[in-house]
C-alpha positions in Angstrom: 144.0 11.7 150.4 141.1 13.1 152.4 141.9 14.4 155.8 140.9 12.7 159.0 140.0 14.9 162.0 139.7 13.4 165.5 138.3 15.1 168.6 136.9 14.4 172.0 133.8 16.4 171.1 132.4 16.6 167.6 129.7 19.2 167.0 127.3 19.4 164.1 125.8 22.8 163.5 127.0 26.3 164.2 124.0 28.2 165.4 123.5 29.3 169.0 123.3 25.7 170.3 126.3 24.4 168.5 128.5 27.4 169.3 127.5 27.4 172.9 128.4 23.7 173.2 131.7 24.6 171.5 132.4 27.3 174.0 131.8 25.1 177.0 133.5 22.1 175.4 136.6 24.2 174.7 136.8 25.6 178.2 136.7 22.0 179.5 139.7 21.2 177.4 137.9 18.9 174.9 139.2 20.8 171.8 135.9 20.5 170.0 135.5 20.5 166.2 132.5 22.3 164.8 131.3 21.2 161.4 129.4 24.2 160.3 127.0 22.7 157.8 125.0 24.2 155.0 124.1 27.4 156.9 127.0 28.6 159.1 125.5 30.5 162.0 122.1 28.9 161.7 118.8 30.8 161.3 120.0 33.9 163.1 122.2 34.7 160.0 118.9 35.4 158.1 117.5 37.5 161.0 118.0 41.3 161.0 116.9 42.9 164.3 117.3 40.9 167.5 115.9 42.5 170.6 115.3 39.5 172.9 118.8 38.1 173.4 119.9 38.9 177.0 122.9 41.2 177.5 122.2 43.8 174.9 120.4 47.1 175.7 119.9 48.1 172.0 118.7 46.1 169.0 121.5 43.9 167.6 121.8 42.2 164.2 121.5 38.4 164.0 124.6 37.9 161.7 126.7 40.0 164.0 125.6 38.0 167.1 126.6 34.7 165.4 130.0 36.2 164.3 130.6 37.1 167.9 129.6 33.6 169.2 131.9 32.0 166.6 134.8 34.3 167.5 134.3 33.5 171.2 134.3 29.8 170.5 137.5 30.0 168.4 139.1 32.2 171.0 138.7 29.6 173.8 140.0 26.7 171.5 137.2 25.4 169.3 138.0 24.7 165.7 135.6 25.4 162.8 135.4 23.2 159.7 133.5 24.3 156.6 131.9 21.1 155.5 128.5 19.3 155.3 128.1 15.8 156.7 126.7 13.2 154.2 127.3 9.9 156.1 127.1 8.9 159.8 128.1 5.8 161.6 127.0 5.7 165.3 127.5 2.0 165.7 130.7 2.3 167.7 132.9 4.9 169.4 134.6 7.0 168.2 131.6 7.9 166.0 132.6 8.2 162.3 131.1 11.0 160.1 132.0 11.7 156.5 131.8 15.2 155.0 130.9 16.2 151.5 134.5 17.2 151.1 135.6 13.6 151.7 137.0 14.4 155.1 136.4 11.9 157.9 135.5 13.2 161.4 136.0 11.0 164.4 134.4 12.0 167.7 134.5 10.4 171.1 131.2 12.2 171.7 128.8 13.8 169.2 126.7 16.9 169.8 123.9 17.3 167.2 122.9 20.9 166.8 121.7 20.9 163.2 118.5 22.9 164.0 115.2 23.2 162.2 114.0 25.4 159.4 110.6 27.1 159.2 108.4 26.0 156.3 107.6 28.8 153.9 105.0 29.3 151.3 107.7 29.5 148.6 106.3 32.4 146.7 108.5 35.2 145.2 107.1 38.1 147.2 107.6 36.2 150.5 111.3 35.9 149.8 111.5 39.5 148.8 109.8 40.8 151.9 111.2 38.4 154.4 112.5 40.6 157.3 110.5 43.5 156.0 107.2 42.6 157.4 107.1 38.9 156.6 108.3 36.6 159.4 108.1 33.0 160.6 108.4 33.7 164.3 105.9 35.8 166.2 107.8 35.4 169.5 110.9 36.8 167.8 109.4 39.7 165.8 105.9 40.4 167.2 107.3 43.2 169.4 108.1 45.2 166.3 104.4 45.3 165.3 103.0 46.9 168.5 99.7 48.6 167.7 99.7 47.5 164.0 97.7 45.1 161.9 99.1 41.6 161.6 98.1 38.3 160.0 99.1 34.7 160.7 99.0 32.1 158.0 98.2 28.5 159.0 95.8 26.3 160.8 97.7 24.1 163.2 98.8 24.5 166.8 101.7 26.8 165.8 99.5 29.2 163.9 96.9 29.5 166.7 99.5 29.9 169.3 101.2 32.7 167.2 97.9 34.5 166.7 97.1 34.4 170.5 100.7 35.6 171.3 100.4 38.5 168.8 97.3 39.9 170.7 99.9 41.0 173.3 101.1 43.5 170.8 98.3 44.1 168.3 94.5 44.7 168.7 94.0 43.6 165.1 95.1 40.0 164.4 93.8 37.9 161.5 94.3 34.2 161.1 94.3 33.0 157.5 93.6 29.4 156.7 93.2 27.6 153.4 90.5 25.2 154.8 87.2 25.6 156.6 88.4 24.1 159.9 91.5 24.3 162.0 93.9 21.4 162.7 94.9 22.9 166.1 94.0 21.2 169.4 90.4 21.9 170.5 91.5 23.9 173.6 93.6 26.2 171.5 90.7 26.7 169.1 88.4 27.6 171.9 90.8 30.2 173.2 91.2 31.6 169.6 87.4 31.8 168.9 86.7 33.5 172.3 89.4 36.2 171.8 87.8 39.5 170.6 91.0 40.6 169.0 91.3 37.8 166.5 89.3 37.2 163.3 89.6 34.2 161.1 89.4 34.2 157.3 88.5 30.7 156.0 89.3 29.1 152.7 91.9 31.6 151.9 95.6 31.3 150.8 98.2 34.0 150.2 98.6 34.7 146.5 101.1 37.6 147.1 102.6 39.7 149.8 102.3 43.3 148.7 105.2 45.7 149.5 104.9 49.5 149.7 106.8 52.1 147.8 110.6 52.2 148.3 111.6 50.7 151.7 108.1 50.6 153.1 108.0 46.8 153.5 104.8 44.8 153.7 101.5 46.8 153.4 99.0 44.2 152.3 98.3 40.6 151.2 96.4 39.4 148.2 94.4 36.4 149.1 93.0 33.7 146.8 89.7 32.0 147.8 90.4 28.3 147.6 86.8 27.5 146.6 86.0 30.2 144.1 89.4 31.4 143.0 88.4 35.1 143.8 91.3 37.4 144.8 90.8 39.9 147.6 93.2 42.2 149.5 93.7 42.9 153.2 95.9 45.7 154.6 98.5 44.4 157.1 101.8 45.6 158.5 103.1 42.2 159.5 102.6 38.7 158.0 103.6 35.6 160.0 103.9 32.3 158.2 103.1 29.5 160.7 102.9 26.3 158.8 105.4 24.3 160.7 109.1 23.4 160.8 111.5 20.9 159.3 114.1 19.5 161.8 117.4 18.7 160.1 117.5 15.1 161.1 117.5 13.2 157.8 121.1 11.9 158.5 119.9 10.2 161.6 116.9 8.3 160.3 117.0 4.8 161.7 120.0 5.7 163.8 118.5 7.7 166.6 115.0 7.8 168.2 112.8 10.5 166.8 109.2 11.6 167.4 106.5 11.6 164.7 107.6 15.0 163.4 111.2 14.0 163.0 112.6 15.8 166.1 115.3 13.9 168.0 114.1 12.5 171.3 116.2 13.2 174.4 115.9 12.0 178.0 113.8 14.6 179.9 116.0 17.2 181.6 119.1 16.2 179.6 120.4 16.3 176.0 121.1 12.5 176.0 119.8 10.6 173.0 119.2 6.8 173.0 122.8 6.3 171.8 125.4 6.7 174.6 127.8 9.5 173.8 125.4 11.3 171.4 123.7 14.4 172.5 121.1 16.7 170.8 120.5 20.4 171.5 118.7 23.4 170.1 115.8 23.3 167.6 116.7 19.8 166.4 115.2 18.5 169.7 113.0 21.4 170.6 109.6 21.7 168.9 108.1 24.1 171.5 110.3 27.1 172.3 112.7 27.4 169.3 114.4 30.5 170.5 118.1 31.5 170.3 118.4 31.7 174.1 116.9 28.3 174.7 119.1 26.8 171.9 122.1 28.4 173.6 121.0 27.0 177.0 120.7 23.4 175.7 124.0 23.8 173.9 125.6 24.4 177.3 123.7 21.4 178.6 125.0 19.2 175.8 128.6 20.1 176.4 128.3 19.5 180.2 126.5 16.1 179.5 129.2 15.2 177.1 132.0 16.2 179.5 130.4 14.0 182.3 130.0 11.1 179.9 133.7 11.3 179.0 134.6 11.5 182.7 132.7 8.4 183.4 134.5 6.6 180.6 137.9 7.8 181.5 137.5 7.3 185.2 135.0 4.5 185.7 133.7 3.9 189.2 135.2 0.7 190.8 133.2 -1.9 192.5 134.8 -0.9 195.8 133.7 2.7 195.3 130.2 1.6 194.4 130.0 -0.5 197.6 131.3 2.4 199.7 128.7 4.8 198.2 125.9 2.3 198.9 127.0 1.8 202.5 
């Protein structure tokens, strides 16, 4: 028979948000269970150099940071389960989730930290040079391209914001868009067009990311003209794919409130969703910042929100106490 696991705090996702929630939940005595999902450790396990996470003087490795977070969570009492949730029932507490293994997970509270994945161009050279000049996060990796030539691929808000951000590090930024007009908000477009350090290549798409000899990483991009089919090459040191993100919220369609892009909606200033006892943290509810440190911060918030929720359930305020408080 498949196992049944019960906990006061069930956490989906094991990136910075999920593991931070686990640390705080464990320290509160809630014995959280973390279902690690398809990518244990989250996006940081595919990131090499990390230089913007507080507390480390030198560059650290993303996989190492996630190993340390998991070890800390387990040390204070969290339990890890290697499983992927395929079925969710939020109609009653305890919430009931079913894993691909057949195991059943019951949680008095549920913390959703399933994250979001960057959209990629899905060409072979992109995969080969990812982390060697090809990135999907200018805020994360732009610092490594100080004084170098960089290019951003995309035409929406994310692409324009990434291009503007990169001018803090590079004097030579190129925005590459496959159409002849941008989809970004007008105010962002105005800032882009006024910036002397950014040029735009219209009607171009990346045919190939070109690597250098040996371990040189990205050195150029081959671009295909979307109107003529002509191939041209530009020399670049860094290429930033900025065509959007996919929040991992498919399981919760029709069960939790989402915005038009599929991100979970939370009450401002909290991690509370529209279902009492269900909390969302990290990139699954954050379409603006999407950083490891902000994910960890909201993971902490989710654990504290869940702890308070359980306290109110376990020790409800009596009518007499309400009257005294109002007096």
